[in-house]
C-alpha positions as CSV (number, residue, x, y, z in Angstrom):
1,M,-19.9,-21.4,4.8
2,A,-19.2,-20.9,8.5
3,A,-19.8,-17.4,9.7
4,L,-18.4,-15.2,12.5
5,A,-20.7,-12.4,13.6
6,I,-19.4,-8.9,14.0
7,Q,-21.6,-7.4,16.7
8,A,-22.8,-3.9,15.7
9,H,-25.6,-4.0,18.2
10,G,-25.5,-2.9,21.8
11,H,-23.9,0.0,23.4
12,G,-21.2,-2.0,25.2
13,L,-19.2,-3.1,22.2
14,L,-19.4,0.2,20.4
15,Q,-18.4,2.2,23.5
16,R,-15.5,-0.1,24.0
17,H,-14.3,1.0,20.6
18,G,-14.9,4.7,21.5
19,F,-17.9,4.8,19.2
20,S,-21.3,6.3,20.0
21,C,-24.4,4.6,18.7
22,S,-25.8,8.0,17.9
23,H,-23.1,8.4,15.3
24,L,-24.3,5.3,13.3
25,P,-27.5,5.9,11.4
26,L,-27.3,2.5,9.9
27,H,-28.9,-0.9,10.3
28,M,-26.0,-3.3,10.2
29,N,-25.7,-7.0,10.2
30,L,-22.0,-7.2,10.0
31,S,-20.9,-10.8,9.6
32,L,-17.6,-12.2,8.5
33,A,-18.1,-15.3,6.4
34,Y,-15.4,-18.0,6.2
35,P,-15.0,-21.0,4.0
36,S,-15.1,-24.1,6.1
37,T,-12.2,-25.6,4.3
38,L,-8.7,-25.2,5.7
39,R,-6.6,-22.2,4.7
40,K,-3.0,-22.3,5.7
41,C,-0.6,-19.5,6.4
42,P,3.2,-20.0,6.8
43,V,4.8,-18.8,10.0
44,I,8.3,-17.4,10.2
45,P,10.3,-18.8,13.1
46,T,10.6,-16.3,16.0
47,A,14.4,-16.2,15.7
48,L,14.2,-14.8,12.1
49,F,15.3,-11.3,13.0
50,W,18.5,-12.4,14.7
51,G,19.4,-15.0,12.0
52,E,21.3,-15.0,8.8
53,R,20.1,-13.5,5.6
54,R,16.9,-15.3,4.6
55,S,16.7,-17.4,1.4
56,S,14.8,-16.2,-1.6
57,K,12.0,-18.8,-0.8
58,R,10.7,-19.3,2.7
59,V,10.1,-22.8,4.0
60,T,8.3,-22.4,7.2
61,P,6.1,-24.4,9.6
62,R,2.4,-24.5,9.2
63,P,0.1,-23.5,12.0
64,N,-2.7,-25.6,13.4
65,R,-6.1,-24.9,12.0
66,E,-7.4,-23.7,15.3
67,Q,-5.0,-20.9,15.5
68,F,-6.3,-18.8,12.7
69,V,-9.3,-20.3,11.0
70,I,-12.8,-20.1,12.5
71,S,-14.3,-23.5,12.7
72,A,-17.4,-24.6,10.9
73,E,-19.3,-25.0,14.1
74,Q,-19.3,-21.3,14.8
75,V,-22.6,-20.0,13.8
76,S,-23.4,-16.4,12.9
77,Q,-25.5,-14.4,15.4
78,Q,-27.8,-11.8,14.0
79,A,-26.6,-8.4,15.1
80,K,-28.9,-5.6,14.1
81,Q,-29.1,-1.9,14.8
82,E,-32.2,-0.3,13.1
83,T,-32.3,3.3,12.1
84,A,-34.0,5.0,9.3
85,R,-32.3,6.1,6.1
86,E,-32.1,9.8,5.6
87,S,-34.2,9.6,2.4
88,D,-36.8,6.9,3.5
89,A,-37.7,4.6,6.3
90,S,-35.9,1.5,4.9
91,P,-33.0,0.2,6.9
92,L,-29.7,-0.8,5.4
93,T,-28.3,-4.3,6.1
94,L,-24.6,-4.4,5.6
95,T,-22.9,-7.8,5.4
96,V,-19.1,-8.0,5.5
97,S,-17.5,-11.2,4.3
98,V,-13.9,-12.4,4.0
99,V,-12.6,-13.8,0.7
100,S,-9.3,-15.6,0.3
101,S,-8.7,-14.4,-3.3
102,I,-9.5,-11.2,-5.1
103,S,-10.7,-13.4,-8.0
104,L,-13.8,-14.1,-5.9
105,V,-14.8,-10.4,-6.3
106,S,-15.8,-9.1,-9.8
107,A,-13.3,-6.6,-11.2
108,E,-16.2,-4.3,-12.0
109,A,-17.5,-4.2,-8.4
110,W,-14.0,-3.9,-6.9
111,D,-12.9,-1.1,-9.2
112,L,-16.1,0.8,-8.7
113,C,-15.3,1.0,-5.0
114,A,-11.7,1.9,-5.7
115,L,-12.6,4.6,-8.2
116,E,-15.2,6.2,-6.0
117,A,-13.0,6.0,-2.9
118,A,-10.2,7.9,-4.6
119,G,-12.3,10.1,-6.8
120,P,-12.1,10.3,-10.6
121,E,-9.3,12.9,-10.5
122,A,-7.1,10.8,-8.2
123,V,-7.4,7.3,-9.6
124,N,-5.0,5.0,-7.8
125,P,-3.7,2.1,-9.9
126,F,-2.4,0.1,-7.0
127,V,-5.8,-0.6,-5.5
128,S,-7.3,-1.7,-8.8
129,H,-8.4,-5.3,-9.3
130,A,-5.9,-5.6,-12.1
131,F,-2.9,-4.8,-10.0
132,L,-3.9,-6.8,-6.9
133,S,-4.9,-9.8,-9.0
134,S,-1.6,-9.7,-10.8
135,L,0.2,-10.0,-7.5
136,E,-1.9,-13.0,-6.5
137,D,-2.0,-14.7,-9.9
138,S,1.7,-14.4,-10.3
139,K,2.3,-16.0,-6.9
140,S,4.0,-12.8,-5.6
141,A,1.4,-12.1,-2.8
142,V,0.1,-15.5,-1.8
143,A,0.1,-17.7,1.3
144,E,3.2,-19.5,0.3
145,E,5.1,-16.2,0.4
146,G,3.6,-15.2,3.8
147,W,0.7,-13.1,2.3
148,L,-2.6,-14.9,2.8
149,P,-5.4,-12.7,1.2
150,Q,-8.3,-12.0,3.6
151,H,-10.0,-9.2,1.6
152,L,-13.2,-7.7,3.1
153,V,-16.2,-7.2,1.0
154,A,-19.3,-5.3,2.2
155,R,-22.6,-5.9,0.6
156,D,-26.1,-4.6,1.2
157,A,-29.3,-6.6,1.3
158,S,-29.5,-6.7,-2.5
159,N,-26.0,-8.1,-2.7
160,E,-24.5,-4.9,-4.1
161,V,-20.9,-4.4,-3.2
162,L,-20.6,-1.1,-1.2
163,G,-17.0,-1.4,0.0
164,V,-13.9,-3.6,-0.2
165,V,-10.6,-3.7,1.7
166,P,-7.3,-5.2,0.5
167,L,-6.3,-7.2,3.6
168,Y,-3.7,-10.0,4.2
169,L,-2.8,-12.3,7.1
170,K,1.0,-12.2,7.3
171,S,3.7,-14.4,8.8
172,H,6.5,-11.8,8.5
173,S,7.1,-8.1,8.1
174,Y,8.8,-7.9,4.7
175,G,7.5,-6.0,1.7
176,E,5.7,-3.3,3.8
177,Y,8.0,-0.3,4.1
178,V,6.6,0.7,7.5
179,F,9.1,-1.1,9.7
180,D,7.8,-3.0,12.8
181,H,10.6,-5.5,13.2
182,A,11.5,-3.9,16.6
183,W,7.8,-4.3,17.6
184,A,8.0,-8.0,16.8
185,N,11.2,-8.3,18.9
186,A,9.5,-6.5,21.8
187,F,6.4,-8.6,21.6
188,F,8.5,-11.8,21.6
189,R,10.4,-10.6,24.7
190,Y,7.0,-9.7,26.3
191,G,6.0,-13.4,25.8
192,G,3.8,-13.1,22.8
193,K,3.8,-14.3,19.2
194,Y,3.8,-11.3,16.8
195,Y,3.0,-13.4,13.8
196,P,0.5,-13.8,12.3
197,K,-0.7,-10.2,12.0
198,L,-3.1,-8.6,9.6
199,Q,-1.9,-6.1,7.0
200,C,-4.2,-3.7,5.2
201,C,-2.1,-2.5,2.3
202,V,-0.9,-2.9,-1.3
203,P,1.9,-5.5,-1.1
204,F,5.4,-4.3,-1.9
205,T,4.1,-0.8,-2.7
206,P,5.0,2.2,-0.4
207,A,2.6,4.5,-2.2
208,T,-0.1,6.6,-0.6
209,G,-3.7,5.8,-1.6
210,P,-7.1,4.8,-0.2
211,R,-7.2,1.6,1.8
212,I,-10.8,1.3,2.9
213,L,-12.5,1.5,-0.5
214,V,-16.1,2.6,-0.2
215,R,-18.7,3.7,-2.7
216,T,-20.1,7.2,-2.6
217,G,-23.6,7.6,-1.2
218,S,-25.5,8.7,1.9
219,F,-24.0,5.8,4.0
220,R,-20.4,6.2,2.9
221,E,-19.0,7.1,6.3
222,Q,-21.0,4.4,8.1
223,V,-19.8,1.7,5.7
224,F,-16.2,3.0,6.1
225,D,-16.5,2.8,9.9
226,G,-18.1,-0.6,9.7
227,L,-15.2,-2.0,7.7
228,A,-12.7,-0.4,10.0
229,K,-14.4,-2.1,12.9
230,C,-14.6,-5.4,11.1
231,M,-10.9,-5.4,10.7
232,Q,-10.5,-5.0,14.5
233,Q,-13.0,-7.7,15.1
234,L,-11.3,-10.0,12.7
235,T,-8.0,-9.4,14.4
236,D,-9.5,-10.3,17.7
237,Q,-11.2,-13.5,16.4
238,M,-8.1,-14.7,14.7
239,K,-6.0,-14.0,17.8
240,A,-3.6,-12.1,15.6
241,S,-1.2,-9.8,17.4
242,S,-2.0,-6.7,15.5
243,L,-3.5,-5.0,12.5
244,H,-1.7,-2.4,10.4
245,I,-3.1,0.0,7.8
246,T,-0.1,1.3,5.8
247,F,0.1,4.3,3.5
248,P,-3.5,5.3,3.8
249,E,-4.7,8.8,2.8
250,R,-4.5,11.3,5.6
251,Q,-8.3,11.6,6.0
252,E,-8.5,7.8,6.5
253,W,-5.7,7.9,9.0
254,E,-7.5,10.6,11.0
255,R,-10.8,8.8,10.9
256,V,-9.6,5.4,12.1
257,A,-7.7,7.1,14.9
258,K,-11.1,7.8,16.5
259,M,-11.8,4.1,16.6
260,G,-8.7,3.2,18.6
261,Y,-6.1,2.8,15.9
262,L,-2.7,4.2,16.8
263,Q,-1.1,6.8,14.5
264,R,2.3,6.7,13.0
265,M,4.1,9.0,10.6
266,G,6.8,8.5,8.0
267,V,8.7,10.5,5.4
268,Q,8.9,10.2,1.6
269,Y,10.0,12.6,-1.1
270,H,7.5,13.9,-3.7
271,W,7.8,16.3,-6.6
272,K,5.1,18.8,-7.1
273,N,4.1,20.3,-10.5
274,R,3.6,24.1,-10.3
275,N,2.0,24.2,-13.7
276,Y,5.3,23.9,-15.4
277,S,5.4,24.0,-19.2
278,S,8.7,22.2,-19.6
279,F,11.6,20.7,-17.6
280,D,13.6,23.9,-18.1
281,D,10.6,25.8,-16.6
282,F,10.9,23.6,-13.5
283,L,14.7,24.2,-13.4
284,M,14.2,27.9,-13.3
285,D,12.5,27.6,-9.9
286,L,15.6,26.0,-8.4
287,K,18.6,27.7,-6.8
288,Q,21.4,28.2,-9.3
289,S,23.7,25.6,-7.8
290,K,21.0,22.9,-7.8
291,R,19.9,23.8,-11.3
292,K,23.6,23.5,-12.5
293,N,24.0,20.1,-10.8
294,I,20.9,18.7,-12.5
295,R,22.0,19.9,-16.0
296,Q,25.4,18.4,-15.5
297,E,24.0,15.1,-14.5
298,R,21.7,15.0,-17.6
299,K,24.7,15.9,-19.8
300,K,26.6,13.0,-18.5
301,V,23.9,10.6,-19.5
302,V,23.9,12.1,-23.0
303,A,27.7,11.9,-23.2
304,Q,27.5,8.1,-22.6
305,N,25.5,7.8,-25.8
306,L,22.5,6.4,-24.0
307,T,19.0,6.7,-25.5
308,L,16.1,7.1,-23.0
309,K,12.6,6.0,-24.1
310,R,9.3,6.3,-22.3
311,L,7.0,3.3,-23.3
312,R,3.3,2.9,-22.7
313,G,0.6,0.4,-23.6
314,D,1.3,-1.7,-26.7
315,D,4.8,-0.1,-27.0
316,I,5.8,-2.4,-24.1
317,K,6.6,-5.8,-25.6
318,P,7.3,-9.1,-23.7
319,H,11.0,-8.7,-24.3
320,H,10.9,-5.4,-22.4
321,W,9.4,-7.1,-19.4
322,D,11.9,-9.9,-19.5
323,A,14.7,-7.5,-19.6
324,F,13.2,-5.4,-16.9
325,Y,12.8,-8.4,-14.7
326,T,16.6,-9.1,-15.0
327,F,17.3,-5.5,-14.1
328,Y,14.9,-5.7,-11.1
329,R,16.6,-8.9,-9.9
330,N,20.1,-7.3,-10.3
331,T,19.0,-4.5,-8.0
332,T,17.5,-6.8,-5.3
333,D,20.5,-9.1,-5.4
334,N,23.1,-6.3,-5.2
335,K,21.2,-4.8,-2.2
336,W,20.8,-8.2,-0.4
337,G,17.1,-7.6,-0.8
338,Q,14.2,-9.9,-1.4
339,A,12.9,-10.3,-5.0
340,Y,9.3,-10.1,-4.0
341,L,7.9,-9.9,-7.5
342,T,8.0,-12.7,-10.0
343,R,8.7,-12.5,-13.7
344,E,5.1,-13.4,-14.4
345,F,3.9,-10.4,-12.4
346,F,5.4,-7.9,-14.8
347,H,3.9,-9.6,-17.8
348,L,0.4,-9.9,-16.2
349,M,0.5,-6.3,-15.0
350,G,1.5,-5.1,-18.5
351,E,-1.2,-7.1,-20.1
352,R,-4.0,-6.1,-17.7
353,M,-3.2,-2.4,-17.2
354,G,-0.7,-1.4,-19.8
355,D,-2.5,2.0,-20.2
356,R,-1.5,2.8,-16.6
357,V,2.1,1.7,-17.0
358,L,5.0,4.0,-18.0
359,L,8.2,2.1,-18.5
360,V,11.4,4.2,-18.9
361,V,14.1,2.2,-20.7
362,A,17.7,3.1,-21.5
363,E,19.4,1.7,-24.5
364,D,23.1,1.5,-25.4
365,K,23.5,1.1,-29.1
366,G,20.1,-0.6,-29.3
367,D,20.8,-2.9,-26.3
368,L,18.4,-2.5,-23.3
369,V,20.6,-1.7,-20.3
370,A,18.3,-0.2,-17.6
371,G,14.7,0.5,-16.8
372,A,12.4,2.3,-14.4
373,L,8.8,1.3,-13.8
374,N,6.1,3.9,-13.1
375,L,2.4,3.6,-12.8
376,I,0.1,6.5,-13.8
377,G,-2.7,7.6,-11.5
378,G,-5.3,10.3,-12.0
379,D,-3.1,13.1,-10.7
380,T,0.1,11.3,-9.7
381,L,2.9,9.4,-11.4
382,F,4.1,6.7,-9.0
383,G,7.7,5.5,-9.4
384,R,8.1,1.9,-8.4
385,N,11.1,-0.3,-9.4
386,W,14.5,0.4,-11.0
387,G,17.3,-1.8,-12.3
388,C,20.3,-1.9,-14.5
389,K,22.1,-4.6,-16.5
390,E,24.5,-6.7,-14.5
391,Y,28.0,-5.3,-14.5
392,A,26.9,-2.2,-16.4
393,H,27.8,1.2,-14.8
394,Y,26.5,4.4,-16.3
395,H,27.1,7.6,-14.4
396,A,23.9,9.4,-13.3
397,L,21.6,7.0,-15.2
398,H,19.6,6.2,-12.1
399,F,18.8,9.9,-11.5
400,E,17.9,10.4,-15.1
401,A,15.7,7.3,-15.5
402,C,13.9,7.5,-12.1
403,Y,13.7,11.2,-11.4
404,Y,14.2,13.4,-14.4
405,Q,12.3,11.3,-16.9
406,A,9.4,11.0,-14.4
407,I,9.3,14.8,-14.0
408,E,9.3,15.3,-17.7
409,A,6.5,12.8,-18.1
410,A,4.4,14.4,-15.3
411,I,4.7,17.8,-17.0
412,E,3.7,16.4,-20.3
413,M,0.7,14.5,-18.8
414,K,-0.2,17.5,-16.6
415,L,0.0,15.4,-13.4
416,Q,0.3,17.2,-10.1
417,T,2.7,14.9,-8.2
418,V,5.5,12.4,-8.7
419,E,5.9,9.9,-5.9
420,A,9.4,8.4,-6.2
421,G,9.1,5.6,-3.7
422,A,10.5,5.1,-0.2
423,Q,13.6,6.7,1.4
424,G,16.3,8.8,-0.2
425,E,17.3,12.2,1.1
426,H,19.4,12.6,-2.1
427,K,16.1,13.2,-3.9
428,I,15.7,16.6,-2.2
429,Q,18.4,18.3,-4.3
430,R,16.7,17.0,-7.4
431,G,13.4,18.7,-6.6
432,Y,11.6,16.1,-4.5
433,L,10.6,17.5,-1.2
434,P,9.9,15.7,2.1
435,T,6.3,14.7,2.5
436,A,4.5,13.0,5.4
437,T,3.2,9.5,5.0
438,Y,0.9,7.7,7.4
439,S,0.1,4.3,9.0
440,A,-2.5,3.2,11.6
441,H,-2.1,0.3,14.0
442,Y,-4.6,-1.7,16.1
443,L,-3.0,-3.7,19.0
444,P,-5.5,-5.8,21.0
445,D,-3.2,-6.5,23.9
446,P,-3.7,-3.5,26.3
447,D,-0.2,-3.5,27.7
448,F,1.5,-3.8,24.4
449,H,-0.9,-1.2,23.0
450,D,0.2,1.2,25.7
451,A,3.9,0.6,25.2
452,I,3.6,1.2,21.4
453,E,1.4,4.2,21.9
454,S,4.1,5.7,24.2
455,F,6.8,4.9,21.6
456,L,4.7,6.5,18.8
457,L,4.1,9.7,20.7
458,R,7.9,10.2,20.8
459,E,8.6,8.9,17.3
460,N,6.0,11.1,15.7
461,V,7.4,14.2,17.4
462,Q,10.8,13.3,16.0
463,T,9.3,12.7,12.5
464,K,7.7,16.1,12.5
465,M,11.0,17.7,13.5
466,A,12.8,15.8,10.7
467,L,10.2,17.0,8.2
468,Q,10.7,20.6,9.2
469,Y,14.5,20.2,9.1
470,L,14.5,18.5,5.7
471,Q,12.1,21.1,4.3
472,E,14.6,23.8,5.2
473,A,17.0,22.1,2.8
474,S,14.8,22.8,-0.1
475,P,16.6,23.3,-3.4
476,F,14.0,25.8,-4.6
477,K,14.4,29.6,-4.5
478,D,13.2,31.5,-1.5
479,G,9.5,31.9,-1.5
480,I,8.8,28.8,-3.6
481,L,7.3,26.1,-1.4
């Protein structure tokens, strides 16, 4: 193994990142370990964004090894900062390594970090080992598709895993839902190559959740900061244009901003459970016109003799996943979108985390005609994908399967929130209110950093104004937030 040292020693480096040594009561030997074998990452041609619709599979040039992979001749330097633990005089040695597949980390160790990062009441299924490994094993998020895993794993001196980060080296900007295509265009005109870039995220999943997954304990904040800085150092060493943390929790977003990450805001639409006992109980909080509209939409679904079922666990059979995959492909094809997920992904996810899956299916005389995929978190139901049978048209079925069934399920399971995915002002009149989402961005080039910072200052003001405006369009009665 070749190794690249992350210098956590010396005031100069820490101060350049806006970090005071006095804030780090931690002995750290932060080293990024690389396999000496070649790892390739496809690169999208620069002209992609002005070209025709891309094909379903990308055939792209390969970079030279020297561009992105640290050579075997680079030797780790010991970088130590010694301070005492709060409880005893023993220093903590933290080693951060890069792994090219989540399979190289035990599911138990990864999930313990994910669970403790989110908290037992807010389990996030998307950062679980099962979900991320399903993406990799199904060839949905792999190097051939422009997603080269570069996950970070932080261990102490006894080799115990203290933190992990889902991280990818990317050759394009698809499947992220925080759009930076204009940034790529600008960087190209500036004379640089925007790809590859690093992406800390859950692929194809615009759902808020923890991104820097750290175990609880007296050194939690220091391990978090160490991982956040390691991502910056990795970006510099790989000569990547940028690093992006998308859909983190707000507290993560605010913390990494202190380390030089730029802040960006977005908007989604979430439903909140106000301790409702039933769907009708929820409707009574709405203005009369909105309540009437929802009831009419639900009656139209019933009038079409459709049967809606909510399936979980062993109730979801292989034929359900096969049918849902065809629905999913019909949606992406009709929208000129990219079918990021493979058929195998749905089968693997169902097999590995069926207890966290809620599949809403619609049947017409026993024939499966539509479906909506949801994942169940500790306090949130996450709406993901939707699709309908080709050439089938059922009025208001999309609203029923994706929004109303999700609300009913959340009420039954006593979940606090339904996240219905990206975009869609039409969700407001159905009880889903505008909610801020967040992303953080590290841009090593100082001039490009300043330009993006200036842009984000203006964009974030506009986003906040849009949030306020959209909230005024609330379908709820006055006094109900």
